[in-house]
C-alpha atoms as an extended CHARMM CRD file, in Angstrom:
* protein
*
       119  EXT
         1         1  MET       CA             89.0180000000      207.2980000000      249.6190000000  PROA      1               0.0000000000
         2         2  SER       CA             89.3620000000      210.9040000000      248.7020000000  PROA      2               0.0000000000
         3         3  LEU       CA             92.7730000000      212.4910000000      249.1300000000  PROA      3               0.0000000000
         4         4  ALA       CA             91.0980000000      215.7780000000      250.0720000000  PROA      4               0.0000000000
         5         5  PHE       CA             89.2120000000      214.0610000000      252.9010000000  PROA      5               0.0000000000
         6         6  VAL       CA             92.4350000000      212.5460000000      254.2380000000  PROA      6               0.0000000000
         7         7  VAL       CA             94.1790000000      215.9340000000      254.1120000000  PROA      7               0.0000000000
         8         8  VAL       CA             91.3170000000      217.6060000000      255.9810000000  PROA      8               0.0000000000
         9         9  ALA       CA             91.2090000000      214.7830000000      258.5690000000  PROA      9               0.0000000000
        10        10  VAL       CA             94.9790000000      214.9910000000      259.1260000000  PROA      10              0.0000000000
        11        11  ALA       CA             94.8440000000      218.7850000000      259.4680000000  PROA      11              0.0000000000
        12        12  LEU       CA             91.9550000000      218.5880000000      261.9340000000  PROA      12              0.0000000000
        13        13  HSD       CA             93.7060000000      215.8480000000      263.9110000000  PROA      13              0.0000000000
        14        14  VAL       CA             97.0410000000      217.6480000000      264.1030000000  PROA      14              0.0000000000
        15        15  LEU       CA             95.6300000000      221.0900000000      264.9290000000  PROA      15              0.0000000000
        16        16  SER       CA             93.1720000000      219.8850000000      267.5640000000  PROA      16              0.0000000000
        17        17  SER       CA             95.8020000000      217.5870000000      269.0970000000  PROA      17              0.0000000000
        18        18  LEU       CA             98.3370000000      220.4180000000      269.2620000000  PROA      18              0.0000000000
        19        19  PHE       CA             95.8440000000      222.6810000000      271.0130000000  PROA      19              0.0000000000
        20        20  TRP       CA             94.7490000000      219.9540000000      273.4280000000  PROA      20              0.0000000000
        21        21  ALA       CA             98.2790000000      218.8590000000      274.3170000000  PROA      21              0.0000000000
        22        22  GLY       CA             99.7010000000      222.3850000000      274.3410000000  PROA      22              0.0000000000
        23        23  THR       CA             97.0940000000      223.7650000000      276.7120000000  PROA      23              0.0000000000
        24        24  THR       CA             97.4120000000      220.6660000000      278.8860000000  PROA      24              0.0000000000
        25        25  PHE       CA            101.1850000000      221.1100000000      279.1540000000  PROA      25              0.0000000000
        26        26  ALA       CA            100.8010000000      224.8390000000      279.8520000000  PROA      26              0.0000000000
        27        27  LEU       CA             98.1260000000      224.3380000000      282.5160000000  PROA      27              0.0000000000
        28        28  SER       CA            100.0860000000      221.6290000000      284.2520000000  PROA      28              0.0000000000
        29        29  ARG       CA            103.1730000000      223.8730000000      284.4340000000  PROA      29              0.0000000000
        30        30  SER       CA            101.2720000000      227.0430000000      285.4420000000  PROA      30              0.0000000000
        31        31  GLY       CA             99.6300000000      225.4630000000      288.4580000000  PROA      31              0.0000000000
        32        32  GLY       CA             96.2600000000      225.4720000000      286.7200000000  PROA      32              0.0000000000
        33        33  LEU       CA             96.1570000000      229.2110000000      286.0230000000  PROA      33              0.0000000000
        34        34  GLY       CA             93.4160000000      229.6640000000      283.4050000000  PROA      34              0.0000000000
        35        35  LEU       CA             91.9790000000      226.1910000000      283.8730000000  PROA      35              0.0000000000
        36        36  ASP       CA             88.3740000000      227.3650000000      284.0130000000  PROA      36              0.0000000000
        37        37  ALA       CA             88.7050000000      229.4160000000      280.8260000000  PROA      37              0.0000000000
        38        38  LEU       CA             90.2870000000      226.5330000000      278.8860000000  PROA      38              0.0000000000
        39        39  ARG       CA             88.1070000000      223.6560000000      280.1050000000  PROA      39              0.0000000000
        40        40  ARG       CA             85.5280000000      223.7630000000      277.2890000000  PROA      40              0.0000000000
        41        41  PRO       CA             87.9950000000      224.5090000000      274.4690000000  PROA      41              0.0000000000
        42        42  GLN       CA             90.1580000000      221.6230000000      275.6800000000  PROA      42              0.0000000000
        43        43  MET       CA             87.1950000000      219.2670000000      275.7030000000  PROA      43              0.0000000000
        44        44  ALA       CA             86.2250000000      220.3590000000      272.2000000000  PROA      44              0.0000000000
        45        45  ALA       CA             89.7950000000      219.8970000000      270.9490000000  PROA      45              0.0000000000
        46        46  ALA       CA             90.0680000000      216.4830000000      272.6050000000  PROA      46              0.0000000000
        47        47  THR       CA             86.7940000000      215.4030000000      271.0140000000  PROA      47              0.0000000000
        48        48  ALA       CA             87.9160000000      216.6260000000      267.5920000000  PROA      48              0.0000000000
        49        49  ALA       CA             91.3020000000      214.9300000000      267.9760000000  PROA      49              0.0000000000
        50        50  ILE       CA             89.7650000000      211.6180000000      268.9940000000  PROA      50              0.0000000000
        51        51  LEU       CA             87.0750000000      211.6130000000      266.2930000000  PROA      51              0.0000000000
        52        52  SER       CA             89.4970000000      212.6220000000      263.5420000000  PROA      52              0.0000000000
        53        53  GLY       CA             91.9450000000      209.9830000000      264.8050000000  PROA      53              0.0000000000
        54        54  ILE       CA             89.2180000000      207.3520000000      264.5070000000  PROA      54              0.0000000000
        55        55  ALA       CA             88.4790000000      208.5260000000      260.9570000000  PROA      55              0.0000000000
        56        56  LEU       CA             92.1630000000      208.3830000000      260.0240000000  PROA      56              0.0000000000
        57        57  TRP       CA             92.5090000000      204.9010000000      261.4940000000  PROA      57              0.0000000000
        58        58  ALA       CA             89.5020000000      203.7200000000      259.4680000000  PROA      58              0.0000000000
        59        59  LEU       CA             90.8710000000      205.2890000000      256.2860000000  PROA      59              0.0000000000
        60        60  LEU       CA             94.5530000000      204.4500000000      256.5600000000  PROA      60              0.0000000000
        61        61  HSD       CA             95.0830000000      201.5990000000      259.0280000000  PROA      61              0.0000000000
        62        62  ARG       CA             91.9620000000      199.4280000000      259.0630000000  PROA      62              0.0000000000
        63        63  GLY       CA             92.9240000000      195.7860000000      258.9910000000  PROA      63              0.0000000000
        64        64  GLY       CA             96.5910000000      196.6010000000      259.5560000000  PROA      64              0.0000000000
        65        65  ASP       CA             98.3810000000      194.4810000000      262.1110000000  PROA      65              0.0000000000
        66        66  GLY       CA            101.9510000000      195.6810000000      261.8190000000  PROA      66              0.0000000000
        67        67  ARG       CA            104.2590000000      197.3480000000      264.2850000000  PROA      67              0.0000000000
        68        68  ALA       CA            103.1440000000      200.8050000000      263.1990000000  PROA      68              0.0000000000
        69        69  GLU       CA             99.5290000000      199.9910000000      264.0070000000  PROA      69              0.0000000000
        70        70  HSD       CA            100.5100000000      198.6200000000      267.4090000000  PROA      70              0.0000000000
        71        71  VAL       CA            102.4540000000      201.7830000000      268.2180000000  PROA      71              0.0000000000
        72        72  LEU       CA             99.5940000000      203.9890000000      267.0010000000  PROA      72              0.0000000000
        73        73  ALA       CA             97.1000000000      201.9630000000      269.0350000000  PROA      73              0.0000000000
        74        74  THR       CA             99.2660000000      202.4780000000      272.1290000000  PROA      74              0.0000000000
        75        75  GLY       CA             99.2700000000      206.2260000000      271.4970000000  PROA      75              0.0000000000
        76        76  ALA       CA             95.5220000000      206.2520000000      270.9070000000  PROA      76              0.0000000000
        77        77  ALA       CA             94.9430000000      204.3810000000      274.1620000000  PROA      77              0.0000000000
        78        78  ALA       CA             97.1420000000      206.8710000000      276.0220000000  PROA      78              0.0000000000
        79        79  ALA       CA             95.1580000000      209.7820000000      274.5510000000  PROA      79              0.0000000000
        80        80  LEU       CA             91.8140000000      208.1840000000      275.4410000000  PROA      80              0.0000000000
        81        81  ILE       CA             92.9600000000      207.5390000000      279.0040000000  PROA      81              0.0000000000
        82        82  ALA       CA             94.2410000000      211.1270000000      279.1830000000  PROA      82              0.0000000000
        83        83  ALA       CA             90.8270000000      212.4380000000      278.1480000000  PROA      83              0.0000000000
        84        84  LEU       CA             89.0300000000      210.2550000000      280.6830000000  PROA      84              0.0000000000
        85        85  ILE       CA             91.3330000000      211.3650000000      283.4950000000  PROA      85              0.0000000000
        86        86  GLN       CA             91.4970000000      214.9960000000      282.4640000000  PROA      86              0.0000000000
        87        87  PHE       CA             87.7920000000      215.5250000000      282.0460000000  PROA      87              0.0000000000
        88        88  GLY       CA             86.7300000000      213.1530000000      284.7940000000  PROA      88              0.0000000000
        89        89  LEU       CA             88.5860000000      215.2430000000      287.4010000000  PROA      89              0.0000000000
        90        90  LEU       CA             87.1890000000      218.6360000000      286.5420000000  PROA      90              0.0000000000
        91        91  ARG       CA             86.8280000000      220.3780000000      289.8950000000  PROA      91              0.0000000000
        92        92  GLY       CA             89.0920000000      221.5640000000      292.6840000000  PROA      92              0.0000000000
        93        93  GLY       CA             92.6510000000      220.4430000000      293.3230000000  PROA      93              0.0000000000
        94        94  ARG       CA             92.0270000000      217.1840000000      291.4810000000  PROA      94              0.0000000000
        95        95  ALA       CA             91.6370000000      219.0890000000      288.2100000000  PROA      95              0.0000000000
        96        96  LEU       CA             95.2820000000      220.1640000000      288.2870000000  PROA      96              0.0000000000
        97        97  ARG       CA             96.3620000000      216.6040000000      289.0660000000  PROA      97              0.0000000000
        98        98  GLY       CA             94.2790000000      215.4450000000      286.0940000000  PROA      98              0.0000000000
        99        99  GLN       CA             96.0100000000      217.9790000000      283.8440000000  PROA      99              0.0000000000
       100       100  ARG       CA             99.4260000000      216.7630000000      284.9790000000  PROA      100             0.0000000000
       101       101  VAL       CA             98.6600000000      213.0860000000      284.4750000000  PROA      101             0.0000000000
       102       102  ALA       CA             97.0460000000      213.8610000000      281.1190000000  PROA      102             0.0000000000
       103       103  ALA       CA            100.1550000000      215.8190000000      280.0650000000  PROA      103             0.0000000000
       104       104  GLY       CA            102.3070000000      212.7320000000      280.5430000000  PROA      104             0.0000000000
       105       105  LEU       CA             99.8710000000      210.5290000000      278.6760000000  PROA      105             0.0000000000
       106       106  LEU       CA             99.5610000000      213.0190000000      275.8120000000  PROA      106             0.0000000000
       107       107  ALA       CA            103.3620000000      213.1270000000      275.5780000000  PROA      107             0.0000000000
       108       108  VAL       CA            103.3010000000      209.3390000000      275.1710000000  PROA      108             0.0000000000
       109       109  ALA       CA            100.5950000000      209.6710000000      272.5060000000  PROA      109             0.0000000000
       110       110  ALA       CA            102.5980000000      212.2820000000      270.5820000000  PROA      110             0.0000000000
       111       111  LEU       CA            105.7500000000      210.1720000000      270.7870000000  PROA      111             0.0000000000
       112       112  CYS       CA            103.8780000000      207.1350000000      269.4770000000  PROA      112             0.0000000000
       113       113  MET       CA            102.4970000000      209.0980000000      266.5190000000  PROA      113             0.0000000000
       114       114  ALA       CA            105.9230000000      210.5030000000      265.7410000000  PROA      114             0.0000000000
       115       115  VAL       CA            107.7420000000      207.1520000000      265.7270000000  PROA      115             0.0000000000
       116       116  ALA       CA            105.0390000000      204.8300000000      264.3340000000  PROA      116             0.0000000000
       117       117  ARG       CA            106.2260000000      205.2570000000      260.7750000000  PROA      117             0.0000000000
       118       118  TYR       CA            109.7760000000      204.2510000000      261.6820000000  PROA      118             0.0000000000
       119       119  VAL       CA            109.2430000000      201.0860000000      263.7190000000  PROA      119             0.0000000000
């Protein structure tokens, strides 16, 4: 495993996750103002976050069965469910509801990533 690859994967994961979660939180608080303009960038960021998360899991946690891996898996599941809800409810008033539900799930995902090292 190359250290440079891990650094790039972490940077991609963190930056795309921050954009995805940040825009989700902002859209859910603004009543969906700007939702149409941010739909594609959010989807791209979510895809990048999920794919880089999978790569990081394979590089750093494969075969691990400790508490940290369980917490990270919970966060990953929350993020995947957030993506399914958020991008499955793309039109009309349901899109805003999807953003709000996804915001809560992405907060859970972020919390899990933040505390996984300490459990």
